[in-house]
N, C-alpha and C positions, 0 to 999 in steps of 0.2 A: 504493500499499499504506500509506504514511504517513497519507494522508487517511482511509483506512478505519479504521486504528487509532485515530486521533483521534475519528472518529465513534463508534466503540464505547466509547471512554473517556467521551465526553459522555453516551452513553445509560446507562452503568453509574453514573456520578456522578448523573445525573438520577433514576434508579431509587432509589439510596441516599437521595438528598435527599427524594424523595417518601415513602419508607418512614419516614424520621425525622420528617417533617412529620406523617404520619398517626399515628405513635406519640405524638408530643407533643400533638396534638389530642385523641387518644383518652385520654391520661393526664389532661389537663385536664378532659375530659368526666366521666371516672369520679371525679376528685378532687371536682369540683362535685357530683356525684351522691351520694357517700358521705361525704366528709371535710369539705367546707365546711359551716359552720353554716347551718341552715335546715331547713324541712320536707322530708321525704323521702317523696314520693308513691309511689315505686317499691316501698315496703314495704307499701302498702295492698293488702289482698286477697291477701297472700302466704300461700299454704296452709301453708308451713313454720312460720308463727307462729300457726296456728290453735290455740285452746285450748278446752276444754269450756265450755259456757254457764255452768255453776256456777263454774268458775275465773274467767271473765270478770267475773261478778257479784261475786265476792269482791274482785277487783282494783279494780273501779269503785265498788262500793257497800258494801263490807264494813264492819263495825263499826270497824275501825281508821281509816276516813277521818274519822269524827266525833271519834274519840280524838285524832287529830292536830290537828284544828281546835280542840279544846278546850285544847291544851297551850300554856303560855306559854313558847315557845322563845326562847332568847337568840340573836340573830342575830350571828354572828361573821364578820369579814372578814380577809383576808390577801392580801398581794401575792406572787405566785409568783416563783420565781427568775428567770423571763424577763419579769416586769413585768405579768403579768395579775392583775386584781383578782378574787379568789375569794370565794365566799359559802358559809356553812354554818350549821346550826341545832343549838344545844346545849340539852339538857335535863338538869338535875341529877336524880339518883335521888330517889325519894320519901323514902328514908331515906339518911343518909350512907353512902357506899360508896366503896371504892377500886377498884371495877371500872368500866370504860368500854368500850362497843362503838362502833366507827366503822363505819357502814353505807354502802356505795358502790353507787350505782345503775347501771342499764344504759344502753345506747345510746338516745338521744333521751328519756331519763327526766329525773327531777329528784329532789332530795334527799328531799322529803317523801313521795315514793312508797315510800320504804323504811320508812315508818311501819308497814307491814304486819308487818315483822319487829321494828321498834322497840318496838311495843306489847308483844310477847312478852318482849323483853329487859328492858323497863322494869317491866312488871307482875309477871311470873313469875320473873325472875332477879335483879331489883333493881339493874340497871346504870344508870349514867350513860349518856347517849345523845348521839351526835353524828352528824349527817347532812350531808355536804357536797354542794354542786352541783359536778359535775365541770366543767372548763373547757369552754366552748361550750354549757353547759347551764344551765337554770334562771336564777338571778340572777348566776351567775358570768360574767365576761368571756371573751373569746376568740372568734375567727372560724372555728375548726375544731374537730373532734372528735379526741381523742387516742387513743382505743381502748385506753386503759390505760397507754401508754408515758410521755408526759409527766405524765400524772396520778399515776403512781407517786411521783414526787418531790413533787408537791403533797400527796399523802397523808402522806408522811414529814414534811413541814413542818407540816401540820395536827396531826400527832401530837405533834411538838416543842412546838407552841403549847399544846396541851391539857395536856401533861405540866407545863408551866409554870404553867398555870392550876390544875390539880388536885393537883400534887405528884409528886415523883420516885418515890413508892411505888405510883403507879397502875398497875394491871395492865389491859392493853389487848387487846381482841379485834378483829380485822378480819373483817368479814362482807360479802362482795360478791356481787352478782348479775350474770351475763352479763359485760358489759364491766367492771362493778365487780369481778366475780370475777377477771378478767384483771388489773385494777389491783392488787388486794391480792397476787396471786401474783407479778406483776412486781416489786412493792416488796419481797417476801420475800427476794430475793437481794441486795439493796443492802447495801453495807458500812456505811452510815450508818443502817440501820434502828434505831430506838430499842429499847433493851434492854427497855422496858416492854411490847413486843408479845409476848404469851405464846401466842397461838393464832390460827389463820385458818380461816375457813369460806368455802369457794369454791363457789358454787351456779351451775351451768351455765357453766363457764369454757371459753374456747377456748385452744388451745396457743400460737398466735402469730397476729399480725395477717395475715402473708402466707398462712398456711394458711387462715384464716377466709375471706379474700377469694378465694383460688384456688378453694375449695369453692363459694362463692357465685357466682362468675363462671361456673363450669360449670353450676351448678344453675339459676341465674336467666336467664343470657344464652347459655348453651351455647357459651362461649368458652374457650380454653386460657388458663392463666395467663400463660405466656410468649409474647410479650414485653410485652403490653399492661399486665399488672399491674406489671411492673417499671418501665415508663414512668410509671405512676400513682404508684408508690413514689418515683421521682425527683422528680415534681412535689410530692408531699407533703413531701419533705425540703426543697425549696426554699421551700415556702409555710408548712409547719407544723413543720419541724425534725426530722423522723424518717423513717427508712427502715422499710418494713413488716417486713423480715427481722430488724431489730435489736429490734423490739418483740415479744419472745418470753418467754412465761411458762415454756416448756420450759427455757430456759437459766437462768432465775432460780431455779426450784425445785431445780435440781441443786446449788445452792450455799446453800440455806436451812437453818437449824437450828430454824425455828419449826414446831411441829406443825401439820398441815393436815388438815381434814375436807373432802373432796370430796363434792358432792351433785349428782346428774344424773338426768334422766328417760331411761328406756330407749327412749322414743319420740320423742326430740328429733331433729327433722330439720333444724333451723336450725343448730345446733352439735352434731353427732352425739356420742353417748356415748363413742366412741373417743378423743375429746379428753381427757375426764376420766380414762379408763383409761391413756392415754399419760402424762399428767401424774402420776397416782398412781404409776405404775411408775418415773417418772423422779425422784421427789422424794427428796432426801437425808435429810430429817428423818422423824420418825415420822408415819405417815399413816393415815387411815381413809376409807372410801368407802361412801356410801349411794346405791344405785341405786333409784329409785322407778319401780315399774311403771306403764306407761301415761301417764307424764307427758311432755309436750312441753316446749319451751324455756322455762325459768323457771317451770314449772308444778308443781314437786315439792311446795311447800308447800301449794298449793291442793288437790292430789290427796290428800296424806296429811299433814294438819297435825299430828296427834298423833304420828305416827311421826317426822316432821321435828323437832318440838320435843323429843321424847324423846332422839333421837340427838344433837342439838346440846347439850342439857343434860348428857347422859352425857359427851360429848366434852369440854366445857369444865369439867365438875366434876372432872376429873382434872388440870387445868392451871391454872385460875384459882381462887384461894382466895375 
């Protein structure tokens, strides 16, 4: 009987060890797939990211691309709190202005891709302009993607640097797209958010990193979130310093006093509209919501540029002098 009990104990221990090994291997695989810096082939030909031909043409060949190329940006650098060298681009307003917009890009993007929005702020609203490369992107250092969580502190530090450059009376708008939208929302609840931040525009945000990945694991790989996503989260904590569940815009907006404009397409299948609706309903500050009919992920501006600009201008006109 004793030998039989020991036999079963060994089997149980072996099964547990095998389970843990599989979870660790799976966590490392998905970390490398989504979090580790580098090309992400799995997103190619993803139907959830399909946009209209006209939208793609705007993103790739719009007038804004030549406008960005023609500008004499000042390249700024900064060392993050954890020692990563970060890069960004500053453009002073055509006429002296106390208004500054900081534009934060999406996953796998780079700073100058936000020139699509930067041209609007610069030419039509008269703002100073700053576009940072998120850690792991563009010319910024870093071996991983932060999905907004470590980036929120980088954003706050960039803001302090720019206030020092432009003056304490500067009024600042955060405008983020997708991952960049999550970044500005996550920053909104921080106690050390500079008082100069007067308004936030969040275009196509997700509510939390765990929620985003759980949805994508089901949609792309037909896998349940638990336990593999939790294993990936542990690997991410060890390698990149954050857990997926702590990286929450939901939690941040419950504590913010900065007014927020949410923008989302009602046909977004990559980050469904319900993310913006849940964020909108969770936000402690004053909020507005623009839902763009027929727009997929990050496509709202391309689908309805005049409506988009009109709403942003109206929203900011009540908050930034």
